[in-house]
GUKOLZA-821259 format. One line per field, with one value per atom (N, C-alpha, C): residue number from 1; residue in three letters; y, x, z negated. Coordinates in pm, 1 decimal. Atoms other than C-alpha are relative to their C-alpha. Layout:
BEGIN
k: (NUM, ...)
r: (Ala, ...)
py: (Y, ...)
px: (X, ...)
pz: (Z, ...)
//
This chain:
BEGIN
k: (1, 1, 1, 2, 2, 2, 3, 3, 3, 4, 4, 4, 5, 5, 5, 6, 6, 6, 7, 7, 7, 8, 8, 8, 9, 9, 9, 10, 10, 10, 11, 11, 11, 12, 12, 12, 13, 13, 13, 14, 14, 14, 15, 15, 15, 16, 16, 16, 17, 17, 17, 18, 18, 18, 19, 19, 19, 20, 20, 20, 21, 21, 21, 22, 22, 22, 23, 23, 23, 24, 24, 24, 25, 25, 25, 26, 26, 26, 27, 27, 27, 28, 28, 28, 29, 29, 29, 30, 30, 30, 31, 31, 31, 32, 32, 32, 33, 33, 33, 34, 34, 34, 35, 35, 35, 36, 36, 36, 37, 37, 37, 38, 38, 38, 39, 39, 39, 40, 40, 40, 41, 41, 41, 42, 42, 42, 43, 43, 43, 44, 44, 44, 45, 45, 45, 46, 46, 46, 47, 47, 47, 48, 48, 48, 49, 49, 49, 50, 50, 50, 51, 51, 51, 52, 52, 52, 53, 53, 53, 54, 54, 54, 55, 55, 55, 56, 56, 56, 57, 57, 57, 58, 58, 58, 59, 59, 59, 60, 60, 60, 61, 61, 61, 62, 62, 62, 63, 63, 63, 64, 64, 64, 65, 65, 65, 66, 66, 66, 67, 67, 67, 68, 68, 68, 69, 69, 69, 70, 70, 70, 71, 71, 71, 72, 72, 72, 73, 73, 73, 74, 74, 74, 75, 75, 75, 76, 76, 76, 77, 77, 77, 78, 78, 78, 79, 79, 79, 80, 80, 80, 81, 81, 81, 82, 82, 82, 83, 83, 83, 84, 84, 84, 85, 85, 85, 86, 86, 86, 87, 87, 87, 88, 88, 88, 89, 89, 89, 90, 90, 90, 91, 91, 91, 92, 92, 92, 93, 93, 93, 94, 94, 94, 95, 95, 95, 96, 96, 96, 97, 97, 97, 98, 98, 98, 99, 99, 99)
r: (Unk, Unk, Unk, Unk, Unk, Unk, Unk, Unk, Unk, Unk, Unk, Unk, Unk, Unk, Unk, Unk, Unk, Unk, Unk, Unk, Unk, Unk, Unk, Unk, Unk, Unk, Unk, Unk, Unk, Unk, Unk, Unk, Unk, Unk, Unk, Unk, Unk, Unk, Unk, Unk, Unk, Unk, Unk, Unk, Unk, Unk, Unk, Unk, Unk, Unk, Unk, Unk, Unk, Unk, Unk, Unk, Unk, Unk, Unk, Unk, Unk, Unk, Unk, Unk, Unk, Unk, Unk, Unk, Unk, Unk, Unk, Unk, Unk, Unk, Unk, Unk, Unk, Unk, Unk, Unk, Unk, Unk, Unk, Unk, Unk, Unk, Unk, Unk, Unk, Unk, Unk, Unk, Unk, Unk, Unk, Unk, Unk, Unk, Unk, Unk, Unk, Unk, Unk, Unk, Unk, Unk, Unk, Unk, Unk, Unk, Unk, Unk, Unk, Unk, Unk, Unk, Unk, Unk, Unk, Unk, Unk, Unk, Unk, Unk, Unk, Unk, Unk, Unk, Unk, Unk, Unk, Unk, Unk, Unk, Unk, Unk, Unk, Unk, Unk, Unk, Unk, Unk, Unk, Unk, Unk, Unk, Unk, Unk, Unk, Unk, Unk, Unk, Unk, Unk, Unk, Unk, Unk, Unk, Unk, Unk, Unk, Unk, Unk, Unk, Unk, Unk, Unk, Unk, Unk, Unk, Unk, Unk, Unk, Unk, Unk, Unk, Unk, Unk, Unk, Unk, Unk, Unk, Unk, Unk, Unk, Unk, Unk, Unk, Unk, Unk, Unk, Unk, Unk, Unk, Unk, Unk, Unk, Unk, Unk, Unk, Unk, Unk, Unk, Unk, Unk, Unk, Unk, Unk, Unk, Unk, Unk, Unk, Unk, Unk, Unk, Unk, Unk, Unk, Unk, Unk, Unk, Unk, Unk, Unk, Unk, Unk, Unk, Unk, Unk, Unk, Unk, Unk, Unk, Unk, Unk, Unk, Unk, Unk, Unk, Unk, Unk, Unk, Unk, Unk, Unk, Unk, Unk, Unk, Unk, Unk, Unk, Unk, Unk, Unk, Unk, Unk, Unk, Unk, Unk, Unk, Unk, Unk, Unk, Unk, Unk, Unk, Unk, Unk, Unk, Unk, Unk, Unk, Unk, Unk, Unk, Unk, Unk, Unk, Unk, Unk, Unk, Unk, Unk, Unk, Unk, Unk, Unk, Unk, Unk, Unk, Unk, Unk, Unk, Unk, Unk, Unk, Unk)
py: (-115.5, 0.0, 123.4, -121.8, 339.5, 111.8, -112.4, 663.3, 123.3, -126.5, 996.6, 110.0, -99.5, 1175.7, 1.7, -6.4, 1302.3, -70.5, 66.2, 1096.3, 87.3, -71.9, 1248.0, -65.9, 61.4, 1198.2, -93.6, 86.3, 1040.7, -104.0, 101.0, 707.3, -17.9, 10.8, 724.0, 103.3, -104.1, 1034.6, -14.1, 34.0, 958.6, 117.8, -114.5, 1313.6, 113.1, -120.8, 1624.6, 120.1, -109.6, 1834.8, 36.5, -40.4, 2033.3, -83.1, 73.6, 1841.9, 89.4, -75.4, 1946.7, -39.4, 44.9, 1733.4, -147.2, 141.8, 1399.4, -27.5, 33.6, 1238.2, -147.3, 141.7, 912.2, -47.2, 60.2, 681.2, -151.3, 144.7, 323.4, -58.8, 53.2, 273.9, 27.7, -34.3, 418.2, 151.4, -140.7, 755.0, 16.0, -28.6, 907.2, 139.4, -129.4, 1186.5, 53.4, -62.8, 1432.5, 106.3, -94.7, 1629.7, 71.0, -75.2, 1896.1, -10.4, 14.4, 1815.3, 92.3, -96.7, 2095.5, -61.3, 52.5, 2021.2, 115.3, -102.7, 2238.4, -41.9, 31.4, 2234.4, 116.2, -110.2, 2441.0, 52.9, -47.6, 2462.6, 101.2, -92.2, 2662.9, 75.7, -64.8, 2885.9, 108.2, -109.1, 3149.9, -47.8, 53.1, 2918.3, -93.6, 100.1, 2709.2, -115.0, 118.7, 2354.3, -104.7, 98.8, 2080.1, -115.6, 119.4, 1732.4, -28.5, 45.1, 1568.2, -138.5, 129.3, 1275.9, -50.1, 62.4, 1042.6, -118.2, 112.8, 796.7, -40.6, 42.2, 583.0, 38.7, -36.4, 700.0, -122.6, 126.5, 332.3, -93.2, 75.5, 202.2, -141.6, 135.1, -165.3, -4.4, 12.0, -295.0, 19.4, -8.6, -301.0, 135.4, -127.8, 49.5, 93.1, -97.4, 302.8, 130.6, -125.1, 672.4, -6.6, -9.9, 743.3, 147.2, -139.3, 1057.3, 28.2, -46.5, 1254.7, 52.0, -76.5, 1415.8, 142.8, -141.0, 1785.4, 56.8, -50.0, 1934.3, 140.6, -135.7, 2260.9, 86.5, -87.3, 2532.0, 143.8, -138.6, 2890.0, 85.8, -92.8, 3198.6, -3.5, -0.7, 3146.4, -118.4, 104.2, 2898.7, 25.8, -35.4, 3083.4, -27.5, 25.0, 3059.6, -150.3, 145.6, 2685.1, -50.8, 45.2, 2633.8, 45.2, -47.0, 2847.0, -85.5, 85.2, 2644.2, -139.1, 133.0, 2316.9, 1.2, -8.5, 2429.7, 15.2, -19.0, 2512.1, -130.4, 126.2, 2150.7, -67.5, 63.1, 1992.0, -149.4, 140.3, 1642.1, -91.3, 89.4, 1484.5, 7.9, -12.1, 1620.4, -71.2, 73.0, 1491.4, -150.2, 142.6, 1151.8, -45.4, 34.0, 1153.6, -3.5, 0.1, 1243.1, -122.7, 122.8, 960.5, -120.9, 113.5, 716.7, -10.3, 3.3, 817.2, -33.2, 26.7, 778.7, -139.9, 134.7, 438.9, -98.7, 99.7, 141.0, -86.4)
px: (83.6, 0.0, 89.3, -78.9, 143.2, -76.2, 59.2, 80.1, 4.0, 2.4, -21.9, 68.2, -58.5, 147.7, 150.5, -144.7, 503.2, 73.0, -85.6, 767.3, 123.0, -121.6, 1063.2, 118.4, -119.9, 1404.7, 68.5, -54.0, 1504.3, -106.2, 103.1, 1316.4, -39.1, 34.8, 1326.1, -105.2, 99.6, 1103.2, -108.7, 104.3, 764.5, -65.5, 71.6, 664.3, 95.2, -76.1, 801.2, -56.5, 61.7, 570.0, 78.0, -70.3, 697.7, -44.7, 37.7, 708.3, -81.3, 87.8, 440.2, 21.5, -4.3, 466.7, 37.2, -11.7, 544.2, -102.5, 103.6, 252.2, 12.0, 6.4, 193.9, -143.6, 132.4, -93.3, 15.8, 0.9, -153.3, 141.1, -131.8, 200.8, 108.0, -100.0, 380.2, 9.7, -17.0, 521.8, -22.1, 32.2, 398.9, 50.1, -40.3, 557.8, -118.2, 111.0, 303.4, 58.4, -44.5, 363.2, -122.1, 103.7, 158.7, 32.1, -20.3, 118.5, -96.5, 81.8, -1.5, -50.6, 68.8, -240.7, -25.5, 23.2, -224.1, -120.3, 122.2, -577.8, -32.0, 24.8, -621.4, -143.0, 138.2, -994.9, -14.2, 3.4, -911.8, 132.7, -131.5, -615.3, 17.7, -10.7, -695.8, 1.3, -9.0, -669.1, 119.3, -102.4, -401.8, -71.0, 68.7, -513.9, 102.9, -97.5, -340.2, -68.8, 40.6, -377.7, 109.7, -102.2, -193.4, 45.7, -60.4, 41.9, 61.3, -50.6, 118.9, 88.0, -88.3, 407.4, 66.4, -60.5, 537.7, 147.8, -140.5, 869.1, 89.9, -75.1, 974.3, -59.7, 73.5, 847.2, 52.7, -32.8, 838.3, -7.2, -0.3, 865.4, -137.7, 136.0, 487.9, -66.9, 63.0, 417.6, -1.2, 19.4, 283.8, -49.0, 54.5, 203.0, -152.7, 145.3, -150.7, -35.0, 33.3, -311.1, -148.5, 138.0, -624.3, -39.2, 43.4, -832.4, 52.4, -35.2, -765.0, -93.7, 81.9, -883.1, 38.6, -43.3, -689.9, -12.4, 24.3, -816.5, 0.2, -15.9, -701.2, 40.1, -34.8, -611.4, 147.7, -143.1, -234.0, 69.9, -85.6, 42.7, 18.9, -25.3, 117.2, -120.9, 121.4, -245.2, -25.4, 13.4, -255.7, 95.4, -97.9, 62.2, -39.1, 43.5, -72.4, -115.9, 113.1, -394.8, 50.1, -54.5, -199.1, 71.3, -72.7, 23.2, -94.4, 95.8, -287.2, -72.0, 67.5, -411.1, 66.7, -53.9, -368.0, 20.1, -37.2, -227.8, -122.4, 116.4, -565.0, -77.8, 67.0, -710.5, 81.0, -84.4, -412.4, -15.8, 21.9, -460.3, -133.4, 130.2, -828.2, 3.6, -12.1, -740.6, 76.5, -72.7, -485.9, -91.5, 90.3, -737.2, -104.5, 103.4, -997.9, 57.6, -61.3, -748.8, 60.7, -57.4, -610.1, -97.9, 90.0, -745.2, -68.2)
pz: (0.0, 0.0, 0.0, -4.9, 94.8, -67.2, 70.3, -88.4, 88.3, -71.9, 62.4, -80.1, 86.7, -227.4, 19.5, -18.1, -196.3, -112.6, 98.2, -372.0, -21.5, 32.9, -543.6, 70.5, -56.2, -380.5, -100.0, 104.6, -714.1, -33.8, 22.0, -737.3, -146.4, 141.2, -1118.8, -39.3, 25.6, -1101.7, 106.1, -96.4, -939.2, 70.4, -52.7, -850.2, 32.9, -31.2, -684.1, -73.8, 73.5, -901.9, -124.9, 121.3, -1198.0, -120.0, 120.3, -1526.7, -93.2, 89.7, -1774.1, -145.3, 139.4, -2087.7, -4.8, 30.1, -2243.3, -108.4, 96.7, -2424.5, -38.1, 34.3, -2605.9, 18.4, -19.6, -2522.0, -7.8, 20.4, -2637.8, -12.4, 30.1, -2765.6, 101.9, -101.6, -2461.9, 11.5, -33.5, -2371.8, 150.1, -140.1, -2045.5, 35.7, -54.6, -1841.5, 81.6, -72.1, -1699.2, 93.0, -101.5, -1378.8, 59.3, -70.6, -1196.5, 148.5, -144.7, -826.3, 74.4, -73.5, -602.1, 129.7, -117.1, -317.9, 95.8, -100.7, -5.9, 83.3, -73.1, 129.4, 93.3, -93.1, 447.7, -5.2, 13.5, 374.5, -112.7, 114.1, 59.6, -9.6, -1.4, 153.3, -106.5, 96.8, -108.0, -144.9, 135.5, -410.0, -12.3, 30.6, -575.8, -68.5, 48.9, -646.1, -39.1, 45.3, -842.1, -71.8, 74.0, -991.3, -100.7, 94.2, -1279.4, 40.1, -28.0, -1225.2, -130.2, 121.9, -1518.1, 39.6, -26.9, -1521.0, -130.3, 126.3, -1809.1, -6.9, 19.7, -1953.8, 3.2, -2.0, -1972.9, 104.9, -102.2, -1638.8, 19.6, -43.6, -1553.3, 151.6, -146.1, -1199.1, 61.4, -53.2, -1156.8, -22.6, 32.0, -1293.2, 120.5, -106.8, -1045.3, -62.2, 51.2, -1091.6, -5.9, 16.4, -1211.3, 18.7, -31.9, -1069.4, -20.2, 7.0, -1139.2, 138.3, -117.3, -869.3, -18.1, 15.9, -805.8, -105.9, 111.2, -1135.3, -43.7, 34.6, -1163.0, 124.6, -114.6, -928.0, -51.6, 45.0, -982.0, 119.4, -107.9, -779.2, 39.3, -30.7, -798.2, -65.1, 58.0, -873.6, -149.4, 139.0, -1197.1, -87.7, 78.3, -1312.6, -16.7, 12.6, -1239.0, -107.4, 98.9, -1441.2, -140.9, 132.2, -1728.7, -50.4, 38.7, -1730.6, -38.6, 29.9, -1720.6, -135.0, 128.1, -2010.1, -118.2, 109.8, -2213.1, -38.2, 29.1, -2199.1, -120.0, 119.6, -2541.3, 22.2, -17.9, -2587.0, 2.9, 0.8, -2671.2, 131.4, -129.4, -2346.6, 107.9, -95.8, -2145.1, -17.7, 25.0, -2312.4, 59.3, -57.5, -2211.9, 151.6, -145.8, -1853.5, 48.4, -34.5, -1842.9, -13.0, 21.8, -1988.4, 112.5, -104.3, -1729.0, 137.9, -130.0, -1440.8, 10.1, -4.5, -1541.4, 63.3, -60.9, -1344.9, -104.0)
//
């Protein structure tokens, strides 16, 4: 299965998006990244999803992504909104995105 999401040039890092936080969930630490989505249908907004990846990945672990959930007027506003998300909310978003 191929992914439509950009991969980092460093295979140990699953995302090219800026890192946001490290959270714990069900006994594991998860790295959280903000991935921006360039949508030509919405050129006047900045849109982003969150990408979660275990800090101690096994061979079978894949990035877990939300839908686009951050929509603001600028990159800076998206990042400010993302930084305002508390750990319990990030944990809930991870839980809802896990298979």
